[in-house]
All heavy atoms as an XYZ file, in Angstrom:
807
protein
N      -1.749      2.683    -22.230
C      -3.067      2.394    -21.688
C      -2.910      1.579    -20.404
O      -2.240      0.544    -20.415
C      -3.930      1.611    -22.709
C      -5.258      1.241    -22.108
C      -4.104      2.412    -23.972
N      -3.510      2.056    -19.350
C      -3.442      1.360    -18.073
C      -4.394      0.163    -18.054
O      -5.430      0.189    -18.716
C      -3.778      2.310    -16.929
C      -2.778      3.429    -16.683
C      -3.310      4.378    -15.617
C      -1.437      2.865    -16.270
N      -4.070     -0.866    -17.290
C      -4.893     -2.070    -17.262
C      -6.157     -1.961    -16.404
O      -6.800     -2.964    -16.137
C      -3.939     -3.130    -16.701
C      -2.970     -2.362    -15.869
C      -2.825     -1.023    -16.546
N      -6.505     -0.746    -15.962
C      -7.709     -0.546    -15.165
C      -8.220      0.867    -15.381
O      -7.458      1.756    -15.776
C      -7.433     -0.799    -13.681
C      -6.581      0.182    -12.895
C      -6.800     -0.045    -11.418
C      -5.125      0.044    -13.201
N      -9.519      1.100    -15.143
C     -10.080      2.444    -15.318
C      -9.467      3.447    -14.340
O      -9.035      3.088    -13.246
C     -11.573      2.252    -15.025
C     -11.824      0.794    -15.079
C     -10.527      0.118    -14.768
N      -9.471      4.716    -14.749
C      -8.935      5.789    -13.907
C      -9.581      5.813    -12.529
O      -8.901      6.039    -11.526
C      -9.135      7.152    -14.572
C      -8.267      7.342    -15.801
O      -7.353      6.525    -16.028
O      -8.517      8.311    -16.541
N     -10.887      5.565    -12.463
C     -11.585      5.624    -11.168
C     -11.050      4.562    -10.211
O     -10.849      4.840     -9.023
C     -13.091      5.459    -11.370
O     -13.370      4.219    -12.005
N     -10.797      3.347    -10.697
C     -10.252      2.303     -9.836
C      -8.796      2.598     -9.468
O      -8.371      2.314     -8.346
C     -10.358      0.931    -10.503
C     -11.782      0.394    -10.494
O     -12.601      0.876     -9.683
O     -12.075     -0.515    -11.293
N      -8.049      3.178    -10.391
C      -6.671      3.561    -10.086
C      -6.644      4.610     -8.974
O      -5.829      4.541     -8.059
C      -5.966      4.090    -11.334
C      -4.527      4.571    -11.131
C      -3.628      3.429    -10.651
C      -3.995      5.181    -12.427
N      -7.571      5.568     -9.031
C      -7.641      6.605     -7.994
C      -7.963      6.003     -6.629
O      -7.359      6.389     -5.620
C      -8.685      7.655     -8.366
S      -8.163      8.722     -9.722
N      -8.887      5.058     -6.574
C      -9.224      4.403     -5.302
C      -8.013      3.641     -4.792
O      -7.663      3.720     -3.606
C     -10.434      3.468     -5.468
C     -10.638      2.597     -4.225
C     -11.691      4.270     -5.761
N      -7.349      2.914     -5.668
C      -6.171      2.137     -5.302
C      -5.086      3.039     -4.714
O      -4.574      2.786     -3.623
C      -5.646      1.397     -6.534
C      -4.390      0.576     -6.374
C      -4.682     -0.663     -5.556
C      -3.868      0.186     -7.738
N      -4.763      4.102     -5.421
C      -3.713      5.016     -4.967
C      -4.106      5.751     -3.692
O      -3.294      5.876     -2.771
C      -3.376      6.024     -6.063
C      -2.636      5.482     -7.270
C      -2.538      6.544     -8.355
C      -1.259      4.993     -6.878
N      -5.336      6.235     -3.633
C      -5.732      7.016     -2.459
C      -5.741      6.158     -1.203
O      -5.287      6.604     -0.144
C      -7.083      7.697     -2.679
O      -8.120      6.751     -2.798
N      -6.209      4.923     -1.291
C      -6.215      4.058     -0.101
C      -4.796      3.709      0.336
O      -4.475      3.746      1.523
C      -7.011      2.775     -0.365
C      -8.500      3.010     -0.355
O      -8.981      4.067      0.028
N      -9.245      2.014     -0.780
N      -3.951      3.367     -0.619
C      -2.570      2.997     -0.280
C      -1.808      4.191      0.314
O      -1.092      4.056      1.313
C      -1.860      2.457     -1.519
N      -1.967      5.358     -0.289
C      -1.279      6.543      0.225
C      -1.845      6.991      1.571
O      -1.096      7.442      2.442
C      -1.351      7.685     -0.787
C      -0.493      7.485     -2.034
C      -0.810      8.552     -3.074
C       0.987      7.510     -1.673
N      -3.139      6.845      1.759
C      -3.729      7.195      3.050
C      -3.142      6.326      4.159
O      -2.817      6.811      5.240
C      -5.245      7.043      3.007
C      -5.919      7.440      4.303
C      -7.426      7.334      4.253
O      -7.964      6.666      3.357
O      -8.057      7.920      5.143
N      -2.968      5.033      3.883
C      -2.357      4.144      4.875
C      -0.933      4.590      5.198
O      -0.528      4.604      6.362
C      -2.354      2.705      4.366
C      -3.744      2.114      4.293
O      -4.685      2.637      4.864
N      -3.868      1.029      3.558
N      -0.169      4.961      4.183
C       1.207      5.418      4.395
C       1.228      6.715      5.193
O       2.081      6.908      6.070
C       1.910      5.605      3.053
N       0.297      7.606      4.918
C       0.240      8.874      5.655
C      -0.152      8.664      7.111
O       0.374      9.332      8.004
C      -0.720      9.848      4.962
C      -0.233     10.352      3.607
C      -1.316     11.190      2.929
C       1.049     11.140      3.734
N      -1.054      7.725      7.375
C      -1.405      7.407      8.765
C      -0.195      6.866      9.513
O       0.037      7.221     10.673
C      -2.552      6.402      8.827
C      -3.890      6.987      8.542
N      -4.455      7.983      9.294
C      -4.791      6.712      7.562
C      -5.633      8.310      8.806
N      -5.860      7.549      7.746
N       0.582      6.020      8.854
C       1.799      5.495      9.482
C       2.775      6.639      9.758
O       3.407      6.682     10.821
C       2.452      4.438      8.592
N       2.895      7.569      8.825
C       3.766      8.726      9.018
C       3.323      9.577     10.192
O       4.152     10.093     10.958
N       2.021      9.716     10.355
C       1.496     10.487     11.481
C       1.879      9.808     12.800
O       2.290     10.483     13.751
C      -0.016     10.609     11.355
C      -0.656     11.487     12.392
C      -2.148     11.649     12.169
O      -2.794     10.816     11.533
N      -2.700     12.727     12.683
N       1.764      8.486     12.857
C       2.160      7.758     14.071
C       3.659      7.932     14.334
O       4.078      8.078     15.483
C       1.831      6.274     13.934
C       0.361      5.977     14.075
C       0.083      4.494     14.013
N       0.678      3.792     15.150
C       0.706      2.476     15.263
N       0.187      1.711     14.322
N       1.267      1.905     16.311
N       4.450      7.926     13.269
C       5.898      8.130     13.405
C       6.182      9.489     14.039
O       6.955      9.597     14.979
C       6.581      8.063     12.041
C       6.672      6.694     11.414
C       7.704      5.847     12.097
O       7.359      4.865     12.730
N       8.964      6.206     11.982
N       5.572     10.516     13.489
C       5.816     11.885     13.968
C       5.348     12.060     15.403
O       5.994     12.738     16.196
C       5.162     12.888     13.045
C       5.850     12.854     11.656
C       5.412     13.978     10.850
N       5.924     15.188     11.511
C       6.296     16.254     10.882
N       6.243     16.283      9.579
N       6.726     17.316     11.517
N       4.216     11.435     15.747
C       3.723     11.515     17.123
C       4.710     10.865     18.094
O       4.780     11.260     19.259
C       2.352     10.846     17.233
C       1.243     11.645     16.572
C      -0.065     10.885     16.466
O      -0.126      9.683     16.831
O      -1.041     11.492     15.991
N       5.467      9.887     17.594
C       6.476      9.218     18.417
C       7.827      9.928     18.342
O       8.818      9.443     18.887
C       6.627      7.762     17.980
N       7.886     11.069     17.643
C       9.120     11.832     17.526
C      10.132     11.215     16.573
O      11.329     11.479     16.683
N       9.659     10.427     15.633
C      10.540      9.755     14.686
C      10.304     10.293     13.277
O       9.243     10.845     12.990
C      10.289      8.252     14.718
C      10.594      7.666     16.090
C      10.385      6.186     16.128
C      10.734      5.683     17.528
N      10.653      4.262     17.626
N      11.293     10.145     12.393
C      11.129     10.662     11.031
C      10.019      9.928     10.276
O       9.785      8.736     10.505
C      12.486     10.412     10.370
C      13.253      9.535     11.286
C      12.589      9.533     12.614
N       9.362     10.681      9.414
C       8.285     10.128      8.596
C       8.572     10.427      7.131
O       8.645     11.589      6.737
C       6.951     10.728      9.010
N       8.745      9.369      6.349
C       9.049      9.505      4.926
C       8.136      8.573      4.144
O       7.906      7.435      4.553
C      10.525      9.135      4.640
C      10.813      9.182      3.151
C      11.458     10.038      5.409
N       7.615      9.068      3.019
C       6.844      8.235      2.097
C       7.509      8.358      0.731
O       7.725      9.472      0.249
C       5.367      8.677      1.995
C       4.623      7.851      0.951
C       4.681      8.586      3.339
N       7.857      7.223      0.147
C       8.458      7.197     -1.188
C       7.561      6.382     -2.109
O       7.122      5.291     -1.734
C       9.842      6.555     -1.143
C      10.839      7.301     -0.291
C      12.162      6.564     -0.157
O      12.238      5.366     -0.496
O      13.116      7.199      0.305
N       7.299      6.914     -3.288
C       6.484      6.186     -4.258
C       7.272      5.965     -5.542
O       8.075      6.815     -5.941
C       5.196      6.952     -4.599
O       5.542      8.215     -5.162
C       4.343      7.174     -3.367
N       7.033      4.828     -6.140
C       7.609      4.502     -7.433
C       6.498      3.897     -8.271
O       5.763      3.027     -7.781
C       8.743      3.463     -7.303
O       9.730      3.966     -6.398
C       9.371      3.150     -8.639
N       6.365      4.349     -9.485
C       5.355      3.787    -10.385
C       5.879      3.845    -11.807
O       6.518      4.823    -12.199
C       4.046      4.552    -10.274
N       5.627      2.774    -12.532
C       5.945      2.777    -13.955
C       5.095      1.742    -14.668
O       4.516      0.851    -14.048
C       7.439      2.541    -14.208
C       7.973      1.199    -13.770
C       7.947      0.095    -14.623
C       8.526      1.038    -12.504
C       8.445     -1.125    -14.209
C       9.033     -0.177    -12.097
C       8.986     -1.258    -12.959
O       9.486     -2.474    -12.551
N       5.009      1.920    -15.974
C       4.258      0.997    -16.815
C       5.212      0.390    -17.824
O       6.039      1.095    -18.416
C       3.131      1.731    -17.528
C       2.237      0.817    -18.330
C       1.105      1.577    -18.991
O       1.068      2.801    -18.974
N       0.197      0.860    -19.599
N       5.108     -0.929    -18.008
C       5.967     -1.613    -18.963
C       5.208     -2.812    -19.519
O       4.616     -3.579    -18.756
C       7.263     -2.070    -18.297
C       8.234     -2.729    -19.249
C       9.526     -3.085    -18.564
C      10.461     -3.735    -19.589
N      11.722     -4.119    -18.985
N       5.226     -2.951    -20.820
C       4.571     -4.077    -21.494
C       3.119     -4.240    -21.059
O       2.640     -5.355    -20.829
C       5.345     -5.378    -21.246
C       6.769     -5.323    -21.788
O       6.984     -4.638    -22.806
O       7.652     -5.957    -21.191
N       2.411     -3.121    -20.918
C       1.000     -3.161    -20.571
C       0.706     -3.456    -19.116
O      -0.440     -3.667    -18.742
N       1.729     -3.489    -18.280
C       1.541     -3.744    -16.850
C       1.937     -2.506    -16.054
O       2.832     -1.773    -16.447
C       2.366     -4.943    -16.394
C       1.937     -6.202    -17.113
C       2.086     -7.495    -16.415
N       1.802     -7.599    -15.013
C       0.672     -8.089    -14.495
N      -0.309     -8.448    -15.288
N       0.530     -8.217    -13.210
N       1.262     -2.309    -14.957
C       1.547     -1.190    -14.058
C       2.236     -1.743    -12.820
O       1.777     -2.724    -12.224
C       0.241     -0.501    -13.648
C       0.355      0.591    -12.586
C       1.129      1.789    -13.113
C      -1.029      1.016    -12.112
N       3.345     -1.137    -12.435
C       4.046     -1.487    -11.207
C       3.983     -0.287    -10.282
O       4.248      0.836    -10.700
C       5.508     -1.850    -11.479
C       6.294     -2.081    -10.226
C       6.210     -3.283     -9.544
C       7.095     -1.082     -9.703
C       6.919     -3.487     -8.369
C       7.807     -1.276     -8.527
C       7.720     -2.486     -7.863
N       3.626     -0.530     -9.038
C       3.535      0.535     -8.042
C       4.191      0.048     -6.761
O       3.957     -1.081     -6.326
C       2.068      0.870     -7.765
C       1.770      1.810     -6.609
C       2.285      3.211     -6.902
C       0.286      1.842     -6.318
N       5.014      0.901     -6.170
C       5.599      0.610     -4.866
C       5.452      1.840     -3.994
O       5.767      2.950     -4.415
C       7.076      0.241     -4.986
C       7.731      0.007     -3.633
C       9.163     -0.466     -3.755
O       9.409     -1.534     -4.252
N      10.083      0.366     -3.301
N       4.956      1.629     -2.785
C       4.870      2.698     -1.786
C       5.620      2.206     -0.561
O       5.297      1.162      0.001
C       3.416      3.052     -1.441
C       2.686      3.540     -2.695
C       3.365      4.099     -0.330
C       1.220      3.817     -2.504
N       6.651      2.955     -0.179
C       7.461      2.617      0.992
C       7.352      3.772      1.976
O       7.463      4.935      1.585
C       8.914      2.390      0.591
N       7.096      3.444      3.225
C       6.980      4.503      4.235
C       7.689      4.107      5.519
O       7.870      2.926      5.810
C       5.514      4.839      4.517
C       4.698      3.654      4.977
O       4.161      2.938      4.140
N       4.584      3.446      6.278
N       8.085      5.131      6.266
C       8.690      4.916      7.577
C       7.693      4.175      8.456
O       6.498      4.472      8.447
C       9.023      6.247      8.237
O       9.870      7.008      7.427
N       8.222      3.204      9.203
C       7.346      2.419     10.071
C       8.209      1.725     11.111
O       8.695      0.619     10.889
C       6.558      1.404      9.246
S       5.397      0.456     10.211
N       8.407      2.373     12.247
C       9.258      1.800     13.282
C       8.473      0.987     14.303
O       9.058      0.401     15.200
C      10.050      2.903     13.985
O       9.169      3.825     14.561
N       7.162      0.952     14.176
C       6.354      0.140     15.080
C       6.047     -1.193     14.392
O       5.981     -1.279     13.171
C       5.068      0.874     15.467
C       4.324      1.470     14.299
C       3.375      0.731     13.602
C       4.595      2.768     13.881
C       2.701      1.280     12.518
C       3.923      3.321     12.795
C       2.978      2.568     12.112
N       5.875     -2.258     15.166
C       5.661     -3.573     14.550
C       4.308     -3.663     13.850
O       3.303     -3.160     14.346
C       5.736     -4.543     15.725
C       5.548     -3.724     16.946
C       5.934     -2.317     16.614
N       4.298     -4.292     12.702
C       3.082     -4.521     11.935
C       2.736     -5.999     12.044
O       3.602     -6.858     11.867
C       3.282     -4.124     10.452
C       2.050     -4.460      9.632
C       3.621     -2.643     10.337
N       1.484     -6.273     12.323
C       1.006     -7.653     12.392
C       0.449     -8.045     11.025
O      -0.259     -7.272     10.395
C      -0.090     -7.788     13.456
C       0.362     -7.423     14.849
C       1.456     -8.349     15.364
O       1.376     -9.565     15.210
N       2.480     -7.776     15.962
N       0.779     -9.254     10.584
C       0.306     -9.763      9.308
C      -0.589    -10.976      9.550
O      -0.297    -11.798     10.421
C       1.485    -10.175      8.421
C       2.348     -9.022      7.986
C       3.415     -8.601      8.767
C       2.091     -8.356      6.806
C       4.207     -7.538      8.381
C       2.887     -7.284      6.406
C       3.944     -6.876      7.189
N      -1.656    -11.097      8.772
C      -2.500    -12.283      8.870
C      -1.844    -13.426      8.096
O      -0.793    -13.249      7.477
C      -3.907    -11.988      8.344
S      -4.001    -11.695      6.565
N      -2.468    -14.581      8.102
C      -1.895    -15.776      7.468
C      -1.654    -15.572      5.972
O      -0.742    -16.167      5.400
C      -2.804    -16.973      7.691
N      -2.437    -14.715      5.328
C      -2.294    -14.460      3.890
C      -1.206    -13.443      3.579
O      -0.977    -13.104      2.423
C      -3.627    -13.986      3.281
C      -4.730    -15.026      3.301
C      -5.434    -15.100      4.661
O      -5.423    -14.098      5.412
O      -5.977    -16.171      4.969
N      -0.538    -12.913      4.603
C       0.534    -11.949      4.395
C       0.068    -10.514      4.274
O       0.832     -9.631      3.900
N      -1.190    -10.265      4.616
C      -1.759     -8.922      4.548
C      -1.721     -8.317      5.957
O      -2.057     -9.001      6.923
C      -3.216     -8.976      4.026
C      -3.862     -7.601      4.041
C      -3.241     -9.570      2.617
N      -1.320     -7.062      6.073
C      -1.289     -6.447      7.405
C      -2.688     -6.372      8.011
O      -3.657     -6.111      7.300
C      -0.754     -5.041      7.159
C      -0.339     -4.977      5.751
C      -0.886     -6.159      5.037
N      -2.761     -6.617      9.298
C      -4.031     -6.432      9.990
C      -4.161     -4.951     10.307
O      -3.172     -4.230     10.388
C      -4.097     -7.273     11.276
O      -3.012     -6.897     12.121
C      -4.022     -8.755     10.965
N      -5.378     -4.494     10.489
C      -5.621     -3.072     10.663
C      -6.775     -2.841     11.614
O      -7.609     -3.724     11.799
C      -5.909     -2.402      9.299
O      -6.193     -1.024      9.504
C      -7.082     -3.038      8.592
N      -6.824     -1.659     12.177
C      -7.952     -1.281     13.027
C      -9.046     -0.607     12.205
O     -10.114     -0.314     12.717
C      -7.485     -0.335     14.129
O      -6.916      0.823     13.560
N      -8.774     -0.375     10.914
C      -9.776      0.230     10.041
C     -10.879     -0.780      9.761
O     -10.657     -1.988      9.841
C      -9.174      0.637      8.698
C      -8.157      1.729      8.764
C      -7.610      2.058      7.386
O      -7.927      1.417      6.398
N      -6.767      3.062      7.336
N     -12.081     -0.293      9.405
C     -13.128     -1.234      9.004
C     -12.631     -2.101      7.844
O     -11.964     -1.623      6.933
C     -14.269     -0.316      8.555
C     -13.996      0.992      9.222
C     -12.508      1.089      9.364
N     -12.942     -3.384      7.879
C     -12.437     -4.338      6.895
C     -12.750     -3.910      5.472
O     -11.909     -4.017      4.587
C     -13.020     -5.743      7.164
O     -12.703     -6.093      8.497
C     -12.454     -6.759      6.215
N     -13.953     -3.401      5.226
C     -14.325     -3.025      3.862
C     -13.402     -1.939      3.315
O     -12.964     -1.993      2.175
C     -15.773     -2.541      3.827
N     -13.073     -0.953      4.136
C     -12.205      0.130      3.696
C     -10.760     -0.343      3.553
O     -10.088     -0.041      2.578
C     -12.276      1.297      4.677
C     -11.388      2.504      4.387
C     -11.773      3.104      3.038
C     -11.518      3.533      5.479
N     -10.298     -1.106      4.516
C      -8.904     -1.539      4.521
C      -8.587     -2.426      3.327
O      -7.482     -2.379      2.798
C      -8.595     -2.273      5.820
N      -9.522     -3.244      2.894
C      -9.252     -4.209      1.825
C      -9.709     -3.732      0.453
O      -9.538     -4.452     -0.526
C      -9.931     -5.534      2.159
N     -10.235     -2.536      0.343
C     -10.786     -2.064     -0.926
C      -9.738     -2.047     -2.030
O      -9.994     -2.512     -3.134
C     -11.398     -0.678     -0.751
C     -12.143     -0.197     -1.968
C     -12.884      1.101     -1.703
O     -12.664      1.752     -0.689
N     -13.745      1.473     -2.603
N      -8.547     -1.559     -1.761
C      -7.536     -1.500     -2.810
C      -7.031     -2.897     -3.159
O      -6.658     -3.145     -4.304
C      -6.406     -0.528     -2.477
C      -5.661     -0.771     -1.220
N      -6.205     -0.636      0.021
C      -4.376     -1.131     -1.027
C      -5.298     -0.899      0.938
N      -4.175     -1.213      0.331
N      -7.070     -3.829     -2.213
C      -6.649     -5.196     -2.524
C      -7.662     -5.881     -3.439
O      -7.280     -6.631     -4.336
C      -6.456     -5.996     -1.240
C      -5.452     -5.414     -0.248
C      -5.299     -6.331      0.945
C      -4.128     -5.143     -0.918
N      -8.935     -5.612     -3.222
C      -9.964     -6.172     -4.112
C      -9.794     -5.655     -5.537
O      -9.992     -6.397     -6.498
C     -11.356     -5.841     -3.588
C     -11.801     -6.734     -2.450
C     -13.296     -6.616     -2.200
N     -13.711     -5.254     -1.909
C     -13.674     -4.694     -0.707
N     -13.199     -5.374      0.313
N     -14.085     -3.471     -0.525
N      -9.418     -4.399     -5.664
C      -9.204     -3.843     -7.007
C      -8.050     -4.562     -7.684
O      -8.142     -4.939     -8.852
C      -8.956     -2.321     -6.937
C     -10.247     -1.612     -6.545
C      -8.421     -1.794     -8.270
C     -10.094     -0.138     -6.264
N      -6.959     -4.783     -6.974
C      -5.816     -5.492     -7.547
C      -6.242     -6.886     -7.998
O      -5.943     -7.315     -9.114
C      -4.648     -5.573     -6.535
C      -3.535     -6.466     -7.059
C      -4.108     -4.182     -6.234
N      -6.962     -7.596     -7.156
C      -7.408     -8.941     -7.498
C      -8.390     -8.930     -8.663
O      -8.353     -9.811     -9.529
C      -8.031     -9.609     -6.274
C      -7.010     -9.924     -5.202
C      -7.626    -10.391     -3.894
O      -8.870    -10.287     -3.722
O      -6.862    -10.859     -3.034
N      -9.271     -7.934     -8.698
C     -10.273     -7.827     -9.767
C      -9.617     -7.772    -11.151
O     -10.147     -8.318    -12.110
C     -11.137     -6.585     -9.547
C     -12.157     -6.326    -10.631
C     -12.953     -5.049    -10.372
O     -12.915     -4.484     -9.277
N     -13.670     -4.601    -11.369
N      -8.454     -7.147    -11.245
C      -7.776     -6.997    -12.532
C      -6.627     -7.988    -12.698
O      -5.755     -7.792    -13.543
C      -7.305     -5.548    -12.705
C      -8.481     -4.603    -12.805
C      -8.906     -3.874    -11.691
C      -9.216     -4.497    -13.980
C     -10.008     -3.052    -11.763
C     -10.324     -3.677    -14.054
C     -10.718     -2.954    -12.942
O     -11.828     -2.135    -13.009
N      -6.642     -9.049    -11.913
C      -5.649    -10.110    -12.073
C      -4.257     -9.718    -11.643
O      -3.275    -10.298    -12.107
N      -4.147     -8.755    -10.753
C      -2.846     -8.283    -10.304
C      -2.335     -9.040     -9.097
O      -2.964     -9.975     -8.596
N      -1.171     -8.613     -8.647
C      -0.539     -9.200     -7.467
C      -0.121     -8.078     -6.526
O       0.176     -6.975     -6.976
C       0.695    -10.000     -7.874
C       0.388    -11.177     -8.771
S       1.876    -12.084     -9.242
C       2.728    -10.877    -10.226
N      -0.082     -8.391     -5.246
C       0.382     -7.433     -4.250
C       1.222     -8.159     -3.218
O       1.098     -9.367     -3.029
C      -0.773     -6.688     -3.580
C      -1.828     -7.581     -2.972
C      -1.646     -8.154     -1.721
C      -3.004     -7.853     -3.660
C      -2.608     -8.969     -1.168
C      -3.963     -8.670     -3.115
C      -3.766     -9.223     -1.867
O      -4.724    -10.042     -1.314
N       2.101     -7.408     -2.589
C       2.875     -7.960     -1.476
C       3.149     -6.845     -0.485
O       3.210     -5.668     -0.849
C       4.187     -8.580     -1.961
O       5.077     -7.584     -2.403
N       3.297     -7.247      0.758
C       3.595     -6.335      1.845
C       4.817     -6.865      2.569
O       4.983     -8.073      2.722
C       2.443     -6.285      2.857
C       1.128     -5.885      2.268
C       0.266     -6.832      1.760
C       0.751     -4.559      2.247
C      -0.966     -6.474      1.234
C      -0.472     -4.182      1.708
C      -1.336     -5.139      1.206
N       5.657     -5.969      3.037
C       6.792     -6.390      3.846
C       7.179     -5.261      4.788
O       6.865     -4.093      4.550
C       7.988     -6.785      2.976
O       8.454     -5.676      2.240
N       7.828     -5.654      5.858
C       8.391     -4.678      6.777
C       9.845     -5.055      6.980
O      10.154     -6.179      7.370
C       7.654     -4.663      8.117
C       8.182     -3.572      9.033
C       7.404     -3.456     10.327
O       6.727     -4.383     10.754
N       7.494     -2.298     10.946
N      10.714     -4.123      6.644
C      12.152     -4.345      6.753
C      12.727     -3.220      7.589
O      12.663     -2.059      7.186
C      12.791     -4.369      5.362
C      12.186     -5.422      4.461
C      12.311     -5.089      2.990
O      12.636     -3.971      2.624
N      12.032     -6.063      2.156
N      13.242     -3.580      8.742
C      13.772     -2.614      9.694
C      12.719     -1.555      9.983
O      11.666     -1.880     10.488
C      15.092     -2.048      9.204
C      16.154     -3.126      9.088
C      17.437     -2.617      8.485
O      17.508     -1.509      7.969
N      18.460     -3.434      8.553
N      12.958     -0.304      9.654
C      11.993      0.762      9.948
C      11.253      1.228      8.702
O      10.938      2.416      8.567
C      12.708      1.951     10.603
C      13.138      1.647     12.026
O      12.639      0.666     12.603
O      13.979      2.387     12.560
N      10.968      0.299      7.806
C      10.275      0.657      6.568
C       9.222     -0.396      6.226
O       9.475     -1.593      6.301
C      11.265      0.786      5.415
C      10.652      1.335      4.147
C      11.680      1.520      3.070
O      12.367      0.566      2.706
N      11.777      2.729      2.547
N       8.040      0.088      5.840
C       6.953     -0.770      5.377
C       6.854     -0.580      3.875
O       6.904      0.552      3.377
C       5.647     -0.366      6.054
C       4.480     -1.197      5.633
C       4.218     -2.402      6.254
C       3.665     -0.793      4.602
C       3.162     -3.201      5.861
C       2.591     -1.570      4.199
C       2.333     -2.772      4.826
N       6.698     -1.677      3.124
C       6.670     -1.599      1.669
C       5.456     -2.330      1.119
O       5.205     -3.492      1.469
C       7.957     -2.207      1.043
C       7.912     -2.107     -0.471
C       9.193     -1.511      1.595
N       4.701     -1.641      0.272
C       3.594     -2.224     -0.486
C       4.033     -2.257     -1.945
O       4.482     -1.237     -2.481
C       2.336     -1.368     -0.347
C       1.218     -1.613     -1.370
C       0.658     -3.028     -1.256
C       0.130     -0.575     -1.223
N       3.907     -3.423     -2.573
C       4.204     -3.555     -4.004
C       2.969     -4.096     -4.694
O       2.346     -5.042     -4.220
C       5.382     -4.506     -4.224
C       6.686     -3.952     -3.747
C       7.841     -4.895     -4.095
N       9.088     -4.345     -3.615
C       9.701     -4.703     -2.488
N       9.189     -5.653     -1.737
N      10.822     -4.132     -2.118
N       2.638     -3.480     -5.822
C       1.478     -3.891     -6.615
C       1.905     -4.002     -8.063
O       2.609     -3.136     -8.585
C       0.331     -2.865     -6.494
C      -0.174     -2.823     -5.049
C      -0.800     -3.196     -7.454
C      -1.178     -1.734     -4.794
N       1.457     -5.063     -8.698
C       1.671     -5.251    -10.128
C       0.339     -5.590    -10.758
O      -0.362     -6.501    -10.302
C       2.684     -6.373    -10.376
O       2.838     -6.597    -11.756
N      -0.048     -4.842    -11.767
C      -1.323     -5.049    -12.485
C      -1.065     -5.209    -13.962
O      -0.333     -4.469    -14.542
C      -2.248     -3.855    -12.284
C      -2.886     -3.686    -10.934
C      -3.513     -2.320    -10.786
C      -3.951     -4.746    -10.765
């Protein structure tokens, strides 16, 4: 049993994957490889999700460690609100040419 309803899981996944696909599109437009890797598993009633994508352009992070975006704030933060609503945690990082989102619920 997942710790959140299917509808919220779908919003969470679709927003996170859409962001990764947009980054991939920017990569390809720059003539660089675009890869998206996902990992998900459930253990002891918790859901772990990681989405890693190619990202050779610099990402700006706000003071809270969340990437800034040109998307409308409501859309960009929707999946983060879902994580917080269910008592989960999220983290973002950029390592070399890879951006990584990790979520634990």
